[in-house]
C-alpha positions in Angstrom: -4.8 56.9 -87.8 -4.6 59.8 -90.1 -3.8 63.6 -89.8 -6.5 66.1 -88.7 -8.7 67.4 -91.4 -7.7 70.7 -92.5 -11.2 72.0 -92.8 -11.4 72.2 -89.1 -8.1 73.7 -88.3 -8.1 77.0 -86.9 -6.0 79.7 -88.8 -3.1 81.2 -86.8 -2.5 84.2 -85.5 -1.2 86.6 -88.2 2.3 87.9 -88.4 2.8 91.7 -88.5 6.5 91.0 -89.8 6.4 91.2 -93.4 9.4 89.3 -95.5 10.2 90.1 -98.9 9.0 86.9 -101.3 10.6 85.1 -104.2 8.1 85.5 -107.2 6.2 82.7 -108.5 6.5 79.1 -107.4 10.3 79.6 -106.0 10.4 80.2 -102.1 13.9 82.6 -101.7 15.4 84.6 -98.9 15.9 88.6 -99.4 19.0 87.7 -101.3 19.6 85.7 -104.6 22.6 82.8 -105.0 23.7 84.8 -107.5 24.3 87.8 -104.8 26.9 85.4 -102.7 30.6 86.2 -103.8 31.5 83.2 -105.5 28.3 81.3 -105.6 27.5 78.1 -107.6 24.5 77.5 -109.7 22.9 74.1 -109.8 25.3 72.7 -112.3 28.7 74.7 -112.1 30.5 72.6 -110.4 28.6 70.0 -109.2 30.7 67.3 -111.4 28.7 67.2 -114.6 30.9 65.7 -117.3 33.1 68.6 -118.9 32.1 71.0 -116.3 34.7 73.7 -116.0 34.8 74.0 -112.1 35.6 70.2 -110.5 36.0 69.4 -107.0 39.6 69.7 -107.0 39.3 73.7 -107.2 36.2 74.4 -105.2 35.1 77.9 -104.4 33.7 79.2 -101.0 29.7 78.2 -101.7 28.6 74.7 -102.3 25.4 74.3 -103.7 23.9 71.7 -101.9 20.4 69.9 -103.5 18.1 68.3 -101.3 15.1 66.0 -102.7 12.3 65.6 -100.4 8.9 63.9 -100.1 7.0 62.7 -97.4 3.6 60.7 -96.5 4.1 57.9 -99.2 2.3 55.1 -97.1 3.4 52.5 -99.4 1.5 53.7 -102.4 3.8 51.7 -104.7 1.2 51.5 -107.7 -0.2 54.9 -108.9 -3.0 56.2 -106.4 -6.5 56.7 -107.7 -9.0 58.6 -107.8 -8.5 62.3 -105.9 -5.6 60.6 -104.0 -3.8 60.3 -107.6 -4.3 63.8 -108.7 -2.9 67.2 -107.6 -3.8 70.6 -108.9 -2.1 73.1 -110.3 -2.8 77.4 -110.7 -2.1 78.4 -114.0 -1.0 82.2 -114.3 -4.5 83.1 -116.0 -6.1 81.8 -112.4 -7.7 79.1 -113.9 -6.6 75.7 -112.3 -5.4 72.4 -113.9 -6.2 68.8 -112.6 -2.6 66.5 -113.1 -2.1 62.9 -112.4 0.4 62.0 -110.1 2.2 59.6 -108.1 3.7 56.2 -108.8 7.2 55.1 -107.8 7.8 53.9 -111.2 7.4 57.5 -112.1 8.7 59.3 -108.6 11.9 56.4 -109.3 12.6 58.4 -113.0 11.6 61.8 -111.5 14.4 61.7 -108.7 17.4 60.4 -110.6 16.3 63.1 -113.6 16.5 65.6 -110.9 19.9 64.4 -109.6 21.5 64.6 -112.6 24.6 67.0 -112.5 24.3 67.5 -109.0 26.9 65.4 -107.0 26.1 67.1 -104.1 22.5 65.6 -103.7 20.8 64.0 -100.4 17.1 62.7 -100.5 15.1 62.7 -97.4 11.9 62.1 -96.5 9.5 63.1 -93.6 8.1 60.3 -92.2 4.8 58.0 -93.0 6.9 55.8 -95.6 4.6 52.8 -94.6 1.6 52.3 -92.7 -2.2 52.9 -93.9 -0.8 51.1 -97.2 -2.6 49.8 -100.0 -2.7 45.8 -100.3 0.5 45.6 -102.6 2.4 46.4 -99.9 0.6 46.5 -96.3 -0.3 42.8 -96.8 3.4 42.2 -96.4 4.1 44.6 -93.6 5.3 47.2 -95.9 8.6 45.2 -96.9 7.8 45.7 -100.5 8.0 49.8 -99.8 11.1 49.4 -98.1 12.9 47.7 -101.0 11.2 50.5 -103.3 13.0 52.9 -100.9 16.4 51.5 -101.0 16.2 51.6 -104.7 15.3 55.0 -104.8 18.4 55.7 -102.8 16.4 57.5 -100.0 19.4 58.5 -97.3 17.2 59.5 -94.3 13.7 59.8 -93.1 11.9 60.5 -90.0 9.7 58.4 -88.1 6.0 59.4 -88.6 3.1 58.2 -86.4 2.0 55.3 -89.2 5.4 53.8 -88.7 4.1 52.8 -85.1 0.9 50.8 -86.2 2.3 47.8 -85.7 4.3 48.8 -82.8 8.5 49.5 -82.1 9.3 46.1 -82.6 8.3 45.9 -86.1 9.7 49.5 -86.7 12.7 47.9 -85.5 12.5 44.7 -88.0 11.9 47.4 -91.0 14.8 49.4 -90.1 17.3 46.2 -89.1 15.6 43.4 -91.7 14.8 40.0 -90.5 11.5 37.9 -91.6 7.8 38.7 -89.8 7.6 37.2 -86.4 4.5 35.5 -87.4 4.2 35.4 -91.4 7.9 34.7 -91.6 9.5 35.1 -95.0 7.6 36.2 -98.3 10.2 35.1 -100.4 13.3 33.1 -100.9 15.3 35.7 -99.6 15.4 37.0 -96.0 14.1 40.7 -95.9 17.0 43.1 -94.8 15.4 46.2 -93.9 16.3 49.8 -94.9 19.4 50.8 -96.2 19.0 54.4 -94.9 18.3 55.6 -91.3 15.3 56.4 -89.5 15.2 59.2 -87.0 13.2 59.3 -84.0 14.7 61.8 -81.6 11.5 62.7 -79.4 10.7 58.9 -79.9 12.3 57.5 -76.1 12.0 54.0 -75.0 11.1 54.1 -70.9 13.1 51.7 -70.2 16.2 52.8 -72.0 15.4 56.7 -71.6 17.1 56.6 -74.9 15.6 57.3 -78.4 14.4 54.5 -79.7 16.2 54.8 -83.3 18.8 56.8 -84.0 18.0 60.8 -83.3 20.4 62.4 -86.2 22.2 61.4 -88.8 25.3 63.4 -90.8 25.5 63.4 -94.5 29.2 64.0 -95.4 31.0 64.8 -98.9 34.4 65.3 -99.2 34.7 69.1 -97.2 30.6 69.1 -97.2 28.6 68.1 -93.8 24.9 68.3 -93.3 23.0 67.1 -90.1 19.5 65.6 -90.1 17.3 65.6 -86.9 14.0 63.5 -87.1 11.0 63.6 -84.9 7.2 63.1 -85.4 4.3 65.0 -83.8 4.4 64.6 -80.0 0.6 63.9 -80.4 1.4 60.2 -82.2 -0.1 58.2 -79.2 -3.4 60.1 -79.5 -3.8 58.8 -83.1 -2.0 55.5 -82.9 -3.1 52.4 -81.5 -2.2 52.0 -77.6 -0.6 48.8 -78.3 1.8 50.6 -81.1 3.2 53.2 -78.9 3.2 50.9 -75.6 6.6 51.8 -73.5 7.3 55.0 -75.6 7.1 58.3 -74.8 6.9 61.2 -77.2 8.6 64.4 -76.6 8.2 67.9 -77.9 9.1 68.5 -81.0 10.6 71.9 -80.7 12.6 71.3 -77.6 14.2 67.8 -79.0 15.0 69.4 -82.0 16.6 72.4 -80.1 18.5 69.7 -77.9 19.8 67.6 -81.0 21.0 71.0 -82.6 23.0 72.0 -80.1 24.8 68.2 -79.7 25.3 68.5 -83.7 27.1 71.8 -83.6 29.1 70.9 -80.5 30.1 67.9 -83.1 31.4 70.8 -85.4 28.3 69.9 -87.7 26.4 73.9 -88.4 24.2 73.2 -91.5 20.9 71.3 -90.2 17.9 70.2 -91.8 15.2 68.8 -89.3 12.3 66.4 -90.7 9.5 66.8 -89.0 6.3 64.4 -89.3 4.1 67.3 -88.4 2.7 69.7 -91.0 0.2 72.8 -91.8 -2.5 73.8 -93.8 -1.8 76.2 -97.1 -4.5 78.5 -97.8 -4.8 76.9 -100.8 -4.9 73.4 -102.1 -2.9 74.0 -105.4 0.5 72.3 -105.3 2.1 75.6 -106.3 0.3 77.9 -104.2 2.6 81.1 -103.1 2.0 80.8 -99.6 4.5 83.7 -98.8 1.8 86.3 -100.1 1.1 88.6 -99.0 4.2 88.2 -96.2 6.6 85.5 -95.6 4.6 82.3 -94.5 1.5 84.0 -94.3 -0.5 81.7 -96.7 0.1 78.9 -94.6 -1.6 77.8 -90.7 -1.4 75.0 -88.5 1.1 73.5 -86.2 3.8 73.5 -88.3 3.9 77.5 -88.2 4.6 77.4 -84.7 6.9 75.0 -84.4 8.9 77.1 -87.5 8.8 80.1 -85.2 10.1 78.6 -82.5 12.7 75.9 -83.7 16.3 77.1 -82.6 18.1 79.1 -85.9 20.6 77.0 -85.8 18.3 74.8 -88.2 18.3 75.5 -91.8 15.3 74.0 -93.6 12.5 72.0 -92.3 11.0 69.2 -94.0 7.6 68.4 -93.0 4.8 65.8 -93.6 1.5 64.4 -91.9 -1.1 66.7 -93.1 -0.7 65.7 -96.7 -0.5 69.3 -98.1 2.0 70.9 -100.4 3.5 74.1 -99.6 7.4 75.6 -100.0 7.1 78.4 -97.7 9.5 80.8 -95.8 8.6 81.2 -91.9 10.6 83.6 -90.0 12.9 81.8 -87.2 13.0 82.9 -83.8 15.8 85.4 -84.8 13.2 87.1 -87.7 15.1 85.5 -90.2 13.3 83.5 -93.6 13.6 79.8 -93.4 12.4 77.4 -96.0 9.8 74.9 -94.5 8.2 72.6 -97.4 5.3 69.8 -97.8 5.2 67.4 -100.8 1.5 66.2 -100.2 1.3 62.9 -99.8 1.1 59.4 -101.7 4.7 60.3 -104.0 2.6 63.0 -106.5 4.9 65.4 -105.8 8.7 65.9 -104.7 10.8 68.7 -103.4 14.1 70.4 -104.6 15.4 72.6 -102.3 18.9 74.4 -103.0 20.9 74.7 -99.7 24.1 76.5 -100.1 26.9 75.6 -98.3 29.5 78.3 -97.1 33.1 76.2 -96.7 34.0 79.1 -95.0 31.5 78.8 -92.0 30.3 75.3 -92.4 27.0 76.4 -92.2 23.8 77.0 -94.6 24.0 80.6 -96.7 20.5 81.0 -95.8 19.5 83.9 -97.6 20.5 81.8 -100.6 18.0 79.2 -100.1 15.5 78.2 -102.6 12.8 75.5 -103.0 9.8 74.7 -105.4 7.6 71.4 -105.6 7.4 69.5 -108.5 4.8 67.1 -109.7 5.5 63.6 -110.2 3.7 63.0 -113.5 2.8 60.0 -115.5 4.3 61.1 -118.6 8.0 60.1 -118.7 9.1 56.3 -118.6 8.6 54.1 -116.0 11.8 52.9 -114.1 12.7 49.2 -115.2 13.7 48.0 -111.3 10.6 49.6 -109.7 8.4 47.5 -112.6 10.1 44.8 -111.5 9.6 44.9 -107.9 5.9 46.0 -108.1 5.4 42.6 -110.5 7.1 40.6 -108.2 5.5 41.2 -104.9 2.0 41.4 -107.5 2.6 37.9 -108.4 2.0 36.9 -104.7 -0.7 39.7 -103.8 -3.1 39.0 -107.0 -4.6 35.7 -105.7 -5.9 37.3 -102.5 -6.5 40.7 -103.5 -8.3 40.0 -106.9 -11.1 37.8 -104.7 -14.6 39.1 -105.1 -15.8 40.1 -101.7 -18.8 42.3 -102.6 -20.8 44.1 -105.0 -22.2 47.8 -104.8 -24.4 49.6 -107.2 -22.9 52.8 -107.1 -19.7 54.7 -105.4 -19.8 54.5 -101.7 -17.7 57.5 -100.5 -15.8 58.3 -97.6 -16.7 62.3 -98.2 -18.5 64.2 -95.3 -19.4 65.1 -92.1 -21.4 61.7 -92.3 -20.2 59.5 -95.2 -21.9 56.6 -96.5 -19.3 54.6 -96.0 -18.7 55.3 -92.8 -22.4 54.3 -92.1 -21.5 51.0 -94.3 -19.0 50.0 -92.4 -20.6 51.0 -88.9 -23.6 48.8 -89.7 -20.7 46.1 -90.6 -19.2 46.3 -87.3 -22.3 45.9 -85.7 -23.4 43.0 -87.8 -20.4 41.6 -86.7 -20.6 42.3 -83.4 -24.0 40.7 -82.9 -22.5 37.1 -83.8 -20.4 38.0 -81.0 -23.0 39.2 -78.7 -26.6 39.3 -79.5 -27.1 41.9 -77.3 -24.7 44.5 -78.9 -26.5 47.8 -79.5 -24.5 49.7 -81.6 -21.4 50.7 -83.2 -19.4 53.5 -83.8 -16.2 54.0 -86.7 -13.9 56.5 -86.2 -13.7 58.6 -89.8 -9.8 58.7 -89.7 -9.8 55.2 -90.2 -11.7 55.1 -93.3 -8.5 55.4 -96.0 -10.6 55.5 -99.7 -13.8 55.1 -100.8 -15.1 51.8 -102.7 -15.7 53.2 -106.2 -18.2 51.2 -108.7 -15.8 51.6 -111.6 -13.6 48.7 -112.1 -9.7 49.0 -110.9 -8.6 46.0 -112.6 -10.5 43.1 -114.8 -13.3 42.2 -111.9 -15.8 44.2 -113.9 -17.8 47.6 -112.4 -19.4 47.2 -109.2 -17.4 44.5 -107.9 -15.7 44.9 -104.6 -11.7 43.0 -104.3 -10.6 42.3 -101.2 -7.7 44.6 -102.7 -10.0 47.4 -102.4 -11.5 46.6 -99.2 -8.1 46.7 -97.8 -7.5 49.6 -99.2 -10.4 51.1 -97.2 -9.6 49.6 -93.8 -5.6 48.7 -93.5 -5.1 48.8 -90.2 -5.6 45.1 -89.0 -8.0 46.7 -85.5 -9.8 44.5 -83.9 -13.6 44.7 -83.6 -13.6 45.5 -79.6 -17.0 45.3 -77.7 -17.6 47.5 -74.4 -20.5 47.9 -72.5 -20.8 51.6 -71.5 -23.6 53.7 -69.5 -25.7 55.8 -70.7 -23.9 58.9 -69.7 -20.7 57.3 -70.9 -22.0 57.1 -74.5 -23.3 61.2 -74.5 -19.9 62.0 -73.1 -18.4 59.9 -76.1 -20.6 62.0 -78.9 -19.6 65.1 -77.1 -15.9 64.2 -77.5 -16.3 64.6 -81.0 -16.6 68.3 -80.6 -15.2 69.0 -77.5 -11.6 68.2 -75.5 -8.8 67.8 -78.0 -11.5 67.5 -81.0 -12.9 70.8 -80.3 -10.9 73.0 -82.8 -10.9 70.1 -85.2 -14.2 67.9 -84.9 -13.7 63.9 -85.3 -17.5 63.2 -85.8 -17.8 59.1 -85.2 -19.6 57.3 -88.0 -22.6 55.4 -86.4 -24.6 52.2 -87.4 -28.1 52.4 -88.0 -30.6 52.9 -85.2 -28.6 55.8 -83.5 -29.1 59.2 -84.5 -29.0 62.6 -83.4 -28.3 66.3 -83.9 -25.3 68.1 -84.3 -25.6 71.6 -84.3 -22.3 73.5 -85.5 -23.5 77.0 -85.0 -23.1 76.4 -80.9 -19.8 75.7 -79.5 -17.6 72.8 -77.9 -20.0 69.8 -76.6 -23.1 72.1 -77.0 -22.7 71.0 -80.2 -24.4 67.8 -79.8 -27.7 68.2 -79.2 -28.2 65.6 -75.9 -32.1 65.6 -75.9 -31.9 64.2 -79.7 -30.0 61.3 -79.3 -32.1 58.2 -80.0 -31.2 54.5 -80.4 -34.5 53.1 -82.8 -36.0 55.8 -81.6 -35.4 56.0 -78.0 -34.2 58.3 -75.7 -30.7 57.1 -74.1 -30.9 56.3 -70.7 -28.1 57.8 -68.9 -28.4 55.1 -66.3 -28.8 52.3 -68.3 -26.2 49.8 -69.9 -25.5 49.7 -73.8 -23.2 47.5 -75.6 -20.9 48.8 -77.9 -19.0 47.8 -80.7 -15.5 49.9 -81.8 -12.5 48.9 -83.1 -9.5 48.4 -81.3 -8.0 52.1 -81.7 -10.8 53.6 -80.7 -11.5 51.2 -77.7 -7.9 52.6 -76.5 -9.2 56.0 -76.0 -7.6 57.2 -79.7 -8.5 60.0 -81.7 -9.3 62.1 -78.3 -11.9 59.8 -76.9 -10.7 59.1 -73.5 -14.5 57.7 -72.5 -14.5 54.6 -75.4 -11.5 53.6 -73.2 -13.3 53.2 -70.0 -15.6 50.5 -70.8 -16.5 47.3 -69.2 -16.8 43.4 -70.1 -14.6 43.9 -72.9 -14.6 41.1 -75.8 -12.0 40.8 -78.2 -13.2 39.9 -82.3 -10.9 39.3 -85.6 -10.3 42.5 -87.7 -12.4 45.3 -89.1 -11.7 44.0 -92.4 -12.8 40.5 -91.6 -16.4 42.5 -90.5 -16.1 44.4 -93.8 -16.0 41.5 -96.1 -18.6 39.5 -94.2 -21.1 42.1 -94.6 -20.4 42.9 -98.4 -20.7 39.1 -98.8 -24.1 38.4 -97.0 -26.0 41.6 -98.1 -24.7 41.7 -101.4 -24.6 40.2 -104.9 -24.2 40.4 -108.5 -28.4 40.3 -109.3 -28.9 42.8 -105.8 -25.6 45.3 -105.6 -25.3 46.7 -102.2 -26.7 50.6 -102.4 -25.1 53.2 -101.1 -26.2 54.2 -97.4 -28.2 57.6 -97.4 -25.7 59.0 -94.7 -28.9 60.7 -92.8 -28.3 59.5 -89.5 -26.7 62.6 -88.2 -28.9 65.6 -88.5 -26.3 68.7 -89.2 -27.4 72.1 -88.3 -24.9 74.6 -89.7 
């Protein structure tokens, strides 16, 4: 399931320390690289043709280019709508919107950025796969792994979405082999990732060892850089229970510090942490200066506290998960500035960081670290190998994806505390659940399981208002099943209160509800009191705490996911088909070309603010 919504994140405490911040979009420490004796500029002795400083006469300092991105989520084709745009803050204070993303363009940008940089590494911060569009998701993300191989990705951490289909499937993506159920999709056996997935804090409960490699060392001549990869400790809370069965997720800081010590014992002193956890900058503009007025002052969220506690032995943090864009310096425990970056999501940005390696110490001269995000614009030539890859998989996916399954009269969006699309999906699950058990009373849908809006404008040649299977797949790509459980009225009330209390108090997760269930959400109050208990009605009648109610949810919620433990305590379980099937059947049954489905009013929850 997706990251916590930034809109509800509390701002972290303000630090009193103020450090120098670089001008513009660059993030730098107190000294520029030029201040270092013998420092090399990006192209000075990286081996560009005709360069006067070849590797036979190395200087003490060697610039290393670190290119990074995160949260690709299988977006091989350019993402659509707001998912395919970034905003830029211009010098005059106005905003500019830029279309961005698509691996055909990402490949071109990365390859251009590498030119003249012989010491170049490409790393990622997790969620390369999972919650993917149909082109990748239909084939269990094999197309994305193939694309990342062609992108020359060197290393990535795991993210929470790498566990959507469980540890066994993650190992298959790493090591190759045909899918155990669907088999091989082409006449060639899937070979797996050419790059290592790092999972330092994901421990197999049986072996008590990391599920995958905890770290990896990049080497070129006399230069060595170690990479430690972790995902957020809270992964089990946002992934289905089956996906993380038999695994433990350890504290990010303690794990990184442990393996940093191990790397240093092995003589690797330059270290980068790849962390699938992130922060929330104060602005959505990709070039926002989050080091104003002081270092790291413009960013809040989990990564700020992680960065302040990870050992100073780590020289830079590449992060993700929140789909935000930032290139900040946050002081480490010793008070020294350290680069912390994230490149938004869906391949819309990449980060270019310069790490200046000190050959005498084997460490990064951290005062010289510079970093900036760059837009993956679509005004460059497409990479031909990526175009061919997309075409090959589209040939297989098109007959399935282009099939029309319904018609809508306007955009049905997922935006808002209660969204029109959330209502539609809850209604679809209720209608489907009643084919399994006619006594089903209501359905609940987690907002994070809704990955995109349904748009009225045609995405291809299907025509305006036509909903294709591919579009529905993009909305609900997780292959969760529709589960039926019986709860008491008291449990149902408690589940609604868990939207705004416990782990969800600081960042509420408001469940989308089926027709007939209504209540008031008073956001002027705190904790569980924000759900006005006396207002909860089902078909106009108050919820009886002692009565039994048959409730449909997806399997993720039925396992207690997203901080809803009560939804994991139901009885008389009945498991149906996947939630996408429920959505498809609903759209087909309730719409036609002559009578398209109108967007629901989203008026089931009364919001008091």
